[in-house]
C-alpha positions in Angstrom: 0.0 0.0 0.0 1.4 3.4 -1.0 2.1 6.2 1.4 -0.4 8.3 -0.5 -3.3 5.8 0.0 -2.5 5.4 3.7 -2.5 9.1 4.3 -5.9 9.6 2.6 -4.7 12.5 0.5 -7.5 14.8 -0.6 -9.6 13.9 2.4 -9.9 15.9 5.6 -8.2 14.2 8.5 -10.6 13.5 11.4 -8.5 13.6 14.6 -11.3 12.1 16.6 -10.9 8.8 14.6 -7.2 8.9 15.5 -7.9 9.1 19.2 -10.6 6.4 19.1 -8.2 4.1 17.3 -5.3 4.8 19.7 -7.6 4.2 22.7 -8.9 1.0 21.3 -5.3 -0.2 20.6 -4.2 0.4 24.2 -7.2 -1.5 25.5 -6.7 -4.4 23.2 -3.0 -4.7 24.2 -4.1 -5.3 27.7 -7.2 -7.5 27.0 -5.6 -9.8 24.3 -1.8 -9.1 24.3 0.4 -8.1 21.4 0.2 -11.4 19.6 -3.5 -11.3 19.2 -3.8 -7.7 18.3 -4.6 -6.9 14.7 -5.7 -3.8 12.7 -9.0 -5.5 12.1 -9.5 -6.1 15.8 -8.7 -2.4 16.5 -11.1 -1.3 13.9 -13.9 -3.3 15.4 -13.2 -2.1 18.9 -12.9 1.6 17.8 -16.1 1.4 15.7 -14.4 2.6 12.6 -13.9 1.1 9.1 -10.8 -0.9 8.3 -9.9 1.5 5.6 -9.8 4.3 8.2 -7.1 2.3 10.0 -5.1 1.4 6.9 -5.0 5.0 5.7 -3.3 6.0 9.0 -1.1 2.9 9.9 0.6 0.4 7.7 0.9 -2.3 10.3 -0.1 -3.2 13.9 3.5 -2.5 15.0 3.3 1.1 13.8 -0.1 1.5 15.5 1.3 0.1 18.8 4.2 2.6 18.7 1.7 5.4 18.3 -0.6 4.1 21.0 2.2 3.9 23.5 3.5 7.3 22.6 -0.1 8.7 23.0 -0.3 7.1 26.4 3.0 8.5 27.7 2.5 12.0 26.3 5.6 14.2 26.2 8.6 13.1 28.1 9.9 15.5 30.8 11.3 18.7 29.5 9.9 22.2 29.3 9.8 24.1 26.1 13.1 25.9 25.6 11.2 29.1 24.5 9.5 29.4 27.9 10.9 32.1 30.1 13.4 30.9 32.7 11.2 31.8 35.6 8.7 29.2 34.5 11.3 26.4 34.0 10.5 24.4 37.1 6.8 24.7 36.7 7.1 23.5 33.1 9.3 20.6 34.1 6.8 19.5 36.7 4.0 19.6 34.1 6.1 17.5 31.7 6.6 15.0 34.5 3.0 15.0 35.4 2.0 14.1 31.9 4.4 11.2 31.8 3.3 9.9 35.2 -0.4 10.1 34.2 0.4 7.6 31.5 2.7 5.3 33.5 0.4 5.2 36.5 -2.8 4.3 34.5 -3.2 0.5 34.7 -4.1 0.1 31.0 -1.3 2.2 29.7 1.2 0.7 32.2 0.4 -2.9 31.2 0.4 -2.0 27.5 3.8 -0.3 27.7 5.2 -3.2 29.7 4.1 -5.7 27.1 5.5 -3.6 24.3 8.9 -3.0 25.9 9.3 -6.7 26.6 8.7 -7.3 22.8 11.1 -4.5 21.8 14.0 -6.3 23.4 13.6 -9.2 21.0 13.2 -7.1 17.9 16.4 -4.9 17.4 15.2 -3.2 14.3 11.9 -2.2 15.8 13.6 -1.2 19.0 15.9 1.1 17.1 13.0 2.6 15.3 11.2 3.2 18.6 14.2 5.0 19.9 14.6 7.2 16.8 10.9 8.0 16.5 9.8 8.2 20.1 12.6 8.5 22.6 15.4 10.4 21.0 13.5 13.5 19.8 12.0 14.0 23.3 15.3 13.3 25.0 17.0 15.9 22.8 14.2 18.4 23.6 14.7 17.9 27.4 18.5 18.3 27.0 18.0 21.5 25.1 15.6 22.7 27.7 18.2 22.3 30.4 20.9 24.0 28.3 18.5 26.9 27.5 17.7 27.3 31.2 21.4 27.4 32.0 22.0 30.0 29.3 19.3 32.1 30.9 20.9 31.8 34.3 18.1 29.8 35.9 20.1 26.5 36.1 23.7 26.6 37.4 25.2 24.0 35.1 23.9 22.0 32.2 27.3 20.5 31.1 25.9 17.0 31.8 22.4 17.7 30.7 22.2 14.3 28.9 23.0 12.4 32.0 20.5 14.4 34.1 17.7 13.7 31.6 18.6 10.0 31.5 18.6 9.9 35.3 15.1 11.5 35.3 13.8 9.0 32.9 15.3 6.2 35.0 13.5 7.5 38.1 10.2 7.2 36.2 10.9 3.6 35.0 12.2 2.5 38.4 9.0 3.7 40.2 6.4 2.4 37.7 8.0 -0.8 36.4 10.3 -2.0 39.1 8.8 -0.8 42.4 5.9 -3.0 43.7 2.6 -1.2 43.5 2.0 -1.5 47.3 5.3 0.3 48.0 4.3 3.2 45.8 1.4 4.1 48.1 3.9 5.4 50.8 3.5 8.7 49.0 1.1 9.9 46.3 2.3 10.6 42.8 1.9 14.3 43.4 4.1 14.2 46.5 6.7 12.2 44.6 6.7 14.8 41.8 7.0 17.6 44.3 10.1 16.0 45.8 11.7 15.4 42.4 11.3 19.0 41.4 12.4 20.3 44.8 15.5 18.1 44.6 16.3 19.4 41.1 15.9 23.0 42.3 18.2 22.4 45.3 20.9 20.8 43.1 20.7 22.8 40.0 19.6 26.4 40.9 22.4 28.9 41.0 23.2 30.0 44.6 22.2 33.6 43.9 18.8 32.7 42.6 16.0 32.1 45.1 14.1 28.9 44.8 11.5 26.8 46.5 8.1 27.7 48.0 9.6 30.1 50.5 11.8 32.0 48.0 9.6 35.1 48.0 8.8 35.1 51.7 10.8 36.7 54.4 11.4 35.5 58.0 8.3 34.5 59.9 7.5 37.2 62.5 7.5 36.0 66.1 
C-alpha cells in the first residue's frame, strides 16, 4: 500500500478517529496481548472502518508505537522558549503528563508488554528509539541547556546524564517498584520531591528557589 493511499490524500483528517483508534489499541493490548492484536480487531473495537485504520497505519506494530506514545505523552522537558522563571513549573508539568500515562493500569500494562517485545526485535527497538525517545530526549536536554544559558540553572554540562537519570526514576518507580510500595506517598508528593530536589541541586546559589523563596522570615 502506498504512502499516498495510507494518508488519505485529498480527504480531511478527522483527529477524533485517530484518538478512538489509539484508545482501542491500548485497551486491546491489555485485553488480548500483542500477539492477538490486529488492525481488524482495533477497527472493530474503535467502531471505525478498516480503511480508516489502513489510511493511517501500515501495520499493527506502527499502531502500537503510536498508541504507547499517546499514552505516555511528552517526556519530561519544558519548552526551551519558555521564560526561565517558568522552567521548574514546566518541568513538573512534563513529569505529570508522563506519570499520568505510567500510573494508569491500562497504559502501564500495554507499555510493559510492548517494551518486553522490543528487546527481542532490534530493528523495531531502534525505530522506537529514533521516532519516540530520541526527539523528546533531545528536547529535554536542550531545555536544560537553555535554562542554564538564561541563568536559571547553574550548570547543564551533563544535561544528557541528568535527563537519563530523570527517565530512569520514572521507569524505576512504575516498572520495578511493587505497587503497594508506591502508596507510601502519592504521585503528586513524589513529583514535588523530584522538582524540589532538582531545584536544590541545579539552581544557582544567587537565585531564590522553593516555595519560600519570596517570603521573608516569619515574625515572632
